[in-house]
C-alpha positions as CSV (number, residue, x, y, z in Angstrom):
1,M,0.0,0.0,0.0
2,T,1.2,3.5,-0.9
3,S,0.4,6.0,1.9
4,A,-1.8,9.0,1.1
5,V,0.4,11.9,0.3
6,P,-0.8,15.4,-0.8
7,L,-1.2,15.6,-4.6
8,E,-1.1,18.5,-6.9
9,V,-3.7,18.2,-9.7
10,R,-3.9,20.4,-12.8
11,T,-6.4,20.0,-15.6
12,E,-6.3,22.0,-18.8
13,Q,-8.3,22.0,-22.0
14,I,-6.2,20.8,-25.1
15,A,-6.6,20.6,-28.8
16,P,-7.6,17.1,-30.2
17,P,-4.5,14.9,-30.1
18,G,-6.0,12.1,-32.2
19,T,-8.1,9.2,-31.1
20,L,-7.7,7.8,-27.6
21,P,-6.1,4.6,-28.8
22,E,-3.7,6.6,-30.9
23,V,-2.8,8.7,-27.8
24,L,-2.1,5.6,-25.9
25,A,-0.1,4.1,-28.7
26,R,2.3,7.1,-28.4
27,T,3.2,6.3,-24.8
28,A,5.9,3.9,-23.5
29,P,4.4,0.4,-23.2
30,A,4.2,0.2,-19.4
31,D,1.7,1.0,-16.6
32,Q,-1.1,2.2,-19.0
33,F,-4.8,2.6,-18.3
34,A,-7.9,3.0,-20.6
35,W,-11.6,3.7,-20.3
36,I,-13.1,4.1,-23.8
37,R,-16.6,3.8,-25.3
38,D,-17.7,5.2,-28.7
39,G,-14.4,7.1,-28.9
40,E,-14.9,9.0,-25.6
41,G,-13.5,8.4,-22.2
42,F,-9.8,8.7,-21.3
43,V,-6.4,7.0,-21.4
44,A,-3.8,7.4,-18.7
45,W,-0.3,6.3,-17.6
46,G,2.0,6.4,-14.6
47,R,1.2,6.1,-10.9
48,A,1.0,9.2,-8.7
49,A,-0.5,7.1,-5.8
50,A,-2.0,3.7,-5.4
51,V,-3.5,1.4,-2.8
52,T,-3.8,-2.4,-2.9
53,T,-6.2,-4.3,-0.7
54,C,-7.9,-7.6,-0.3
55,G,-10.5,-9.5,1.8
56,P,-14.0,-8.5,3.0
57,G,-12.8,-5.0,3.8
58,R,-11.4,-4.3,0.3
59,F,-14.0,-1.7,-0.6
60,S,-14.0,0.2,2.7
61,H,-10.2,0.1,2.8
62,A,-9.9,1.6,-0.7
63,L,-12.6,4.2,0.1
64,G,-10.9,5.3,3.2
65,W,-7.6,5.8,1.3
66,W,-9.4,7.6,-1.5
67,H,-11.1,10.1,0.9
68,A,-7.7,10.9,2.4
69,I,-6.2,11.4,-1.0
70,R,-9.1,13.6,-2.2
71,D,-9.2,15.7,1.0
72,Q,-5.5,16.5,0.8
73,A,-5.2,17.2,-2.9
74,A,-4.7,20.7,-4.4
75,I,-6.9,20.7,-7.5
76,T,-7.0,23.2,-10.3
77,D,-9.7,22.2,-12.8
78,P,-11.2,24.9,-15.0
79,V,-12.8,22.2,-17.2
80,R,-15.1,20.9,-14.4
81,Q,-16.6,17.8,-16.1
82,P,-17.1,14.4,-14.7
83,G,-13.7,12.7,-15.0
84,T,-11.6,15.9,-15.0
85,G,-9.4,16.9,-12.0
86,L,-8.4,14.3,-9.5
87,L,-9.4,10.8,-10.7
88,A,-8.6,7.2,-9.6
89,L,-9.1,4.0,-11.6
90,G,-9.9,0.7,-9.8
91,S,-10.6,-2.9,-10.2
92,F,-11.8,-5.2,-7.4
93,T,-12.0,-9.0,-6.9
94,Y,-15.3,-10.7,-7.3
95,S,-15.0,-12.6,-4.0
96,A,-14.1,-11.3,-0.6
97,A,-12.3,-14.6,-0.1
98,S,-10.1,-14.3,-3.2
99,Q,-6.4,-14.7,-2.9
100,A,-5.9,-11.9,-5.5
101,D,-5.7,-8.3,-4.6
102,S,-7.8,-5.3,-5.5
103,A,-6.4,-1.8,-6.4
104,L,-7.3,1.8,-6.7
105,I,-4.8,3.9,-8.7
106,V,-4.3,7.6,-9.3
107,P,-2.4,8.0,-12.6
108,E,0.2,10.7,-13.4
109,V,-1.2,11.8,-16.7
110,I,-4.8,11.6,-18.1
111,I,-5.9,12.5,-21.6
112,G,-9.7,12.7,-21.8
113,H,-12.4,13.3,-24.4
114,R,-16.1,13.9,-24.0
115,G,-18.7,15.8,-26.1
116,G,-16.1,17.3,-28.4
117,Q,-14.0,18.6,-25.5
118,W,-10.4,17.4,-24.8
119,W,-8.4,17.8,-21.6
120,R,-5.2,16.8,-20.0
121,T,-4.7,16.3,-16.3
122,R,-1.3,16.1,-14.6
123,I,-1.0,14.7,-11.1
124,S,2.1,14.6,-8.9
125,P,3.0,14.6,-5.2
126,A,3.0,18.2,-4.0
127,C,5.5,17.7,-1.2
128,D,8.6,17.1,-3.4
129,G,8.0,19.6,-6.2
130,R,8.1,16.8,-8.8
131,R,6.1,17.4,-11.9
132,A,4.2,14.7,-13.7
133,R,5.8,13.9,-17.1
134,P,4.3,15.9,-19.9
135,G,1.7,14.7,-22.4
136,A,2.2,11.8,-24.8
137,P,5.3,12.4,-27.0
138,A,4.9,12.7,-30.8
139,R,6.6,9.3,-31.2
140,A,6.7,6.4,-28.9
141,P,9.9,4.6,-28.3
142,E,8.3,1.5,-30.0
143,P,5.0,1.2,-31.8
144,P,2.3,-1.2,-30.4
145,A,3.5,-4.7,-31.1
146,P,1.5,-7.9,-31.7
147,P,2.2,-10.7,-29.2
148,G,3.9,-13.3,-31.6
149,D,3.0,-17.0,-31.5
150,I,-0.1,-17.7,-29.5
151,T,-1.4,-20.9,-27.8
152,L,-4.6,-21.5,-25.9
153,R,-5.1,-24.0,-23.1
154,P,-8.0,-24.8,-20.8
155,G,-8.2,-23.5,-17.2
156,A,-9.7,-25.1,-14.2
157,L,-12.6,-26.9,-16.0
158,P,-12.5,-27.7,-19.7
159,P,-15.9,-27.5,-21.5
160,R,-17.1,-31.0,-20.8
161,R,-16.3,-30.9,-17.1
162,W,-17.8,-27.4,-16.9
163,G,-20.9,-28.7,-18.6
164,A,-21.2,-31.3,-15.9
165,A,-21.0,-28.5,-13.3
166,V,-23.8,-26.8,-15.1
167,A,-25.9,-30.0,-15.0
168,E,-25.2,-30.3,-11.2
169,A,-26.3,-26.6,-10.8
170,V,-29.6,-27.3,-12.6
171,R,-30.2,-30.3,-10.3
172,R,-29.6,-28.2,-7.2
173,I,-31.9,-25.5,-8.5
174,G,-34.6,-28.1,-9.1
175,S,-34.3,-29.4,-5.6
176,G,-34.9,-26.0,-4.1
177,G,-32.8,-23.5,-2.2
178,L,-31.9,-21.2,-5.0
179,E,-33.3,-19.9,-8.3
180,K,-30.3,-18.9,-10.3
181,V,-26.5,-19.3,-10.2
182,V,-23.8,-17.9,-12.5
183,L,-21.0,-20.3,-13.3
184,A,-17.8,-19.1,-14.9
185,R,-14.9,-20.8,-16.6
186,D,-11.4,-19.7,-17.5
187,E,-8.7,-20.3,-20.2
188,Y,-5.0,-19.3,-20.5
189,I,-3.5,-17.5,-23.5
190,R,0.3,-17.9,-23.9
191,T,2.0,-15.4,-26.1
192,G,5.5,-15.4,-27.7
193,H,6.2,-11.8,-26.6
194,P,4.9,-9.7,-23.6
195,V,1.3,-8.6,-24.1
196,D,1.3,-5.0,-25.3
197,V,-1.6,-3.2,-23.6
198,R,-1.7,-0.6,-26.4
199,W,-2.0,-3.2,-29.1
200,L,-4.8,-5.0,-27.3
201,I,-6.8,-1.8,-26.5
202,G,-6.5,-0.9,-30.2
203,R,-8.0,-4.3,-31.2
204,L,-10.8,-4.2,-28.7
205,T,-11.9,-0.6,-29.4
206,A,-12.0,-1.4,-33.2
207,D,-14.0,-4.6,-32.7
208,Y,-16.3,-3.6,-29.8
209,P,-16.8,0.2,-29.9
210,R,-20.2,0.1,-28.1
211,T,-18.7,-1.6,-25.0
212,W,-16.6,-0.1,-22.3
213,V,-13.0,-1.0,-23.2
214,F,-10.8,-0.9,-20.2
215,S,-7.3,-1.4,-18.9
216,V,-6.7,-1.2,-15.2
217,D,-3.7,-2.9,-13.4
218,R,-3.2,-5.7,-16.0
219,L,-7.0,-6.3,-16.3
220,I,-8.1,-5.7,-19.9
221,G,-11.4,-6.2,-21.6
222,A,-14.5,-5.0,-23.4
223,T,-17.5,-5.2,-21.1
224,P,-21.1,-4.5,-22.2
225,E,-22.4,-4.2,-18.6
226,M,-22.4,-0.9,-16.7
227,L,-22.8,-1.7,-13.0
228,L,-23.5,1.9,-12.3
229,R,-22.8,5.4,-13.5
230,L,-23.1,8.4,-11.1
231,E,-23.2,11.9,-12.6
232,R,-24.4,14.9,-10.7
233,G,-26.8,13.0,-8.6
234,L,-28.3,10.7,-11.3
235,V,-27.6,7.0,-10.9
236,T,-27.9,4.7,-13.9
237,S,-27.3,1.0,-14.3
238,R,-27.4,-1.3,-17.3
239,V,-28.5,-4.8,-16.4
240,L,-27.7,-7.7,-18.8
241,A,-28.9,-11.2,-18.3
242,G,-30.2,-13.6,-21.0
243,T,-27.9,-14.2,-24.0
244,I,-28.0,-15.7,-27.5
245,R,-25.1,-16.1,-29.9
246,R,-25.4,-14.2,-33.2
247,T,-25.2,-16.0,-36.6
248,G,-23.8,-13.1,-38.7
249,Q,-26.9,-13.1,-40.9
250,D,-29.2,-10.2,-40.3
251,R,-32.5,-12.0,-41.0
252,A,-31.6,-14.9,-38.8
253,D,-30.3,-12.6,-36.0
254,L,-33.6,-10.7,-36.0
255,A,-35.5,-14.0,-35.6
256,L,-33.1,-15.0,-32.8
257,A,-33.6,-11.6,-31.1
258,A,-37.4,-12.0,-31.2
259,G,-37.0,-15.5,-29.7
260,L,-34.8,-14.1,-27.0
261,A,-37.3,-11.5,-26.1
262,R,-40.0,-14.2,-25.6
263,S,-37.8,-16.9,-24.0
264,S,-39.2,-17.7,-20.5
265,K,-35.9,-19.1,-19.4
266,D,-34.0,-15.9,-20.4
267,L,-36.7,-13.6,-19.1
268,E,-36.7,-15.4,-15.8
269,E,-32.9,-15.0,-15.5
270,H,-33.1,-11.3,-16.5
271,A,-35.8,-10.6,-13.9
272,Y,-33.6,-11.9,-11.1
273,A,-30.8,-9.6,-12.2
274,V,-33.0,-6.5,-12.4
275,R,-34.5,-7.2,-9.0
276,S,-31.0,-7.6,-7.5
277,V,-29.9,-4.2,-8.8
278,T,-33.1,-2.3,-8.0
279,G,-33.2,-3.7,-4.5
280,A,-29.5,-2.7,-3.8
281,L,-30.0,0.8,-5.2
282,A,-33.3,1.6,-3.6
283,P,-31.9,2.6,-0.1
284,Y,-29.7,5.2,-1.9
285,C,-32.3,6.8,-4.1
286,T,-35.3,9.1,-3.7
287,S,-37.0,7.8,-6.8
288,M,-36.3,5.1,-9.4
289,N,-37.3,4.3,-13.0
290,V,-37.4,0.7,-14.0
291,P,-38.8,-0.2,-17.5
292,E,-41.4,-2.9,-17.5
293,S,-39.7,-5.0,-20.2
294,P,-36.1,-5.4,-21.3
295,F,-34.8,-4.6,-24.8
296,V,-32.4,-6.7,-26.9
297,L,-28.9,-5.3,-27.0
298,H,-27.0,-6.3,-30.2
299,L,-23.3,-6.8,-29.9
300,P,-21.0,-8.1,-32.7
301,N,-20.9,-11.7,-31.3
302,V,-24.0,-12.0,-29.0
303,M,-27.3,-10.4,-28.1
304,H,-28.4,-9.8,-24.5
305,L,-31.7,-8.9,-22.8
306,A,-31.0,-5.5,-21.3
307,T,-32.7,-3.1,-18.9
308,D,-31.5,0.5,-18.1
309,V,-32.4,1.4,-14.5
310,A,-32.2,5.0,-13.3
311,G,-32.5,6.7,-9.9
312,R,-32.0,10.0,-8.1
313,L,-29.3,9.9,-5.4
314,A,-30.7,10.7,-1.9
315,G,-27.5,11.3,0.0
316,Q,-23.8,11.8,-0.4
317,A,-22.7,8.3,-1.4
318,G,-20.1,8.3,-4.1
319,S,-19.9,6.0,-7.1
320,L,-17.5,3.5,-5.5
321,E,-19.7,3.2,-2.4
322,L,-22.7,2.4,-4.6
323,A,-20.6,-0.1,-6.6
324,A,-19.7,-1.9,-3.4
325,A,-23.4,-2.0,-2.4
326,L,-24.4,-3.4,-5.7
327,H,-21.7,-6.1,-5.9
328,P,-22.3,-8.9,-6.6
329,S,-25.5,-8.6,-8.5
330,A,-27.6,-11.6,-9.6
331,A,-26.1,-11.0,-13.1
332,V,-22.8,-12.4,-11.9
333,C,-23.7,-14.4,-8.8
334,G,-27.3,-15.6,-8.6
335,T,-30.4,-15.6,-6.4
336,P,-30.5,-15.8,-3.4
337,R,-27.0,-14.4,-3.2
338,Q,-25.7,-16.4,-0.3
339,A,-26.8,-19.8,-1.6
340,A,-25.6,-18.9,-5.1
341,D,-22.2,-17.8,-3.9
342,A,-21.7,-21.0,-1.9
343,L,-22.5,-23.1,-5.0
344,I,-20.1,-21.1,-7.1
345,T,-17.3,-21.8,-4.6
346,E,-18.3,-25.5,-4.7
347,L,-18.6,-26.0,-8.5
348,E,-16.3,-23.6,-10.3
349,A,-13.0,-25.0,-8.9
350,M,-11.2,-21.7,-9.4
351,D,-10.6,-18.2,-8.0
352,R,-12.3,-15.6,-10.2
353,D,-9.6,-13.1,-9.4
354,R,-11.0,-9.7,-10.6
355,Y,-13.3,-11.2,-13.2
356,A,-16.9,-10.2,-12.6
357,G,-15.8,-7.6,-10.0
358,P,-16.3,-3.8,-10.4
359,V,-13.9,-2.0,-12.7
360,G,-14.0,1.7,-13.4
361,W,-13.2,5.2,-12.0
362,I,-14.1,7.8,-9.5
363,D,-13.4,11.5,-9.4
364,A,-13.1,14.0,-6.5
365,A,-16.9,14.8,-6.6
366,G,-17.7,11.1,-6.2
367,D,-19.0,10.8,-9.7
368,G,-17.8,7.9,-11.8
369,E,-18.5,4.8,-13.8
370,W,-18.1,1.2,-12.5
371,A,-18.7,-1.6,-14.9
372,I,-18.7,-5.4,-14.3
373,A,-15.4,-6.9,-15.5
374,L,-16.7,-9.2,-18.2
375,R,-15.3,-10.2,-21.6
376,C,-11.9,-9.7,-20.1
377,G,-8.6,-11.2,-19.1
378,R,-5.7,-10.4,-16.7
379,I,-2.0,-10.5,-17.5
380,A,-0.1,-12.6,-14.9
381,A,2.0,-10.5,-12.6
382,S,4.8,-13.0,-12.8
383,D,4.8,-13.5,-16.6
384,P,3.7,-10.7,-19.1
385,R,3.3,-13.4,-21.8
386,L,0.5,-15.1,-19.9
387,M,-3.1,-13.9,-19.8
388,R,-6.0,-15.6,-18.1
389,I,-9.4,-15.0,-19.7
390,F,-12.9,-15.7,-18.4
391,A,-16.6,-16.2,-19.3
392,G,-19.7,-17.0,-17.3
393,C,-23.4,-17.9,-17.8
394,G,-26.5,-17.6,-15.7
395,I,-28.0,-21.0,-14.9
396,V,-31.7,-21.4,-14.1
397,A,-34.1,-24.4,-14.0
398,G,-34.4,-24.5,-17.8
399,S,-30.7,-24.4,-18.6
400,Q,-29.2,-27.0,-20.8
401,P,-25.4,-27.8,-20.5
402,P,-24.7,-27.9,-24.3
403,E,-26.4,-24.5,-24.7
404,E,-24.5,-23.0,-21.8
405,I,-21.2,-24.3,-23.2
406,A,-22.0,-22.6,-26.5
407,E,-22.9,-19.4,-24.8
408,S,-19.6,-19.5,-22.8
409,E,-17.7,-20.0,-26.0
410,A,-19.4,-16.9,-27.5
411,K,-18.5,-14.9,-24.4
412,L,-14.8,-16.0,-24.7
413,M,-14.6,-14.9,-28.3
414,P,-13.9,-11.1,-27.7
415,M,-10.7,-11.9,-26.0
416,R,-9.8,-14.9,-28.1
417,A,-10.4,-12.9,-31.3
418,A,-8.4,-9.9,-30.1
419,F,-5.4,-12.3,-30.1
420,G,-6.4,-13.7,-33.5
421,L,-7.8,-17.0,-32.1
422,T,-11.0,-18.3,-33.5
423,G,-11.5,-21.8,-32.1
424,T,-11.4,-23.9,-28.9
425,P,-8.1,-25.7,-28.2
426,D,-8.2,-29.4,-28.8
427,A,-7.0,-30.1,-25.3
428,A,-10.1,-28.2,-24.0
429,R,-12.7,-30.3,-25.7
């Protein structure tokens, strides 16, 4: 853990420097961060301050550290938009019992873009007079590099064994005690050269522009699910549950979308997730708007049932506090939570690390965005040529193991395809 030291924060408006992936590509390939959707968001690099934490108190520990950082910072911010001024990025483990750590990091330099406005924030410790390094240089020491030869191997449970775990989950649901459980599986990608975050972010933003593409502390992905956004007192959350794989044929996909919208199994799964989010948000809001029916969200590889929930914040809670209250939702755990979480521990045979945990950012006003870390992978701390990727599926009474295996394959595709992989490894079958 890095102790809280006074920080000097200066934000200024700048001319457009290129796209955000282009800006990131002009930085040295180390300690880089990204939060990009539809060309907006920010990229960042360096560490002005950071905290790592673990266990049941990981959120409260990080929040206490962040409040101390915020209260001591000297902030100059004429832009005054959500995400300008002092900002921290974070990612947290799914489980309080995880052996992995969680982190909240204040970068040294941030380049942001929103609504046609560009800004740069520089952050440095105020006590030693050190200045953050200037904005991205015109040329990087090396351009983003592909990872060389790539191999894929199964993780804790290859597909057939994971399918057996799905069958057992369906049996447990049928015997009573829980209504839904989310089961995840993992794989390992081995590369010939260290994974270049800049290269991977470029691939993901090109292929999945409508998702939130992120890079935080070796966790990289393109998630479609916003756990919550807090902006000037308005709380919004996008709930996804219920999935079908796309065919690539427009007419066939429209028929599949119509079927998804009528599927009793998928509507049941979705309803559990919506109730989970609205129940957790209600104590923090004076009013809430929850649509009666979900819509179908079309992504390049899959379609999801989706509901956008909105509420008006009642008190002074910040975005990270709300994220902690919402996690884990039924979309990544199940219903009821305690029974589902116990079954996950029993059947998955792995530590999820930061997969399915909150990932996002918070600013000095408490505003921020926290997504669920899905369609993602984490580079190993001990080996920059090894990345562990994840996918999960919601299991209810009507779930069929072959269909859930196919869905998990579709959810692994964003990270596989980013590395140029298109199939399942023979050893994993």
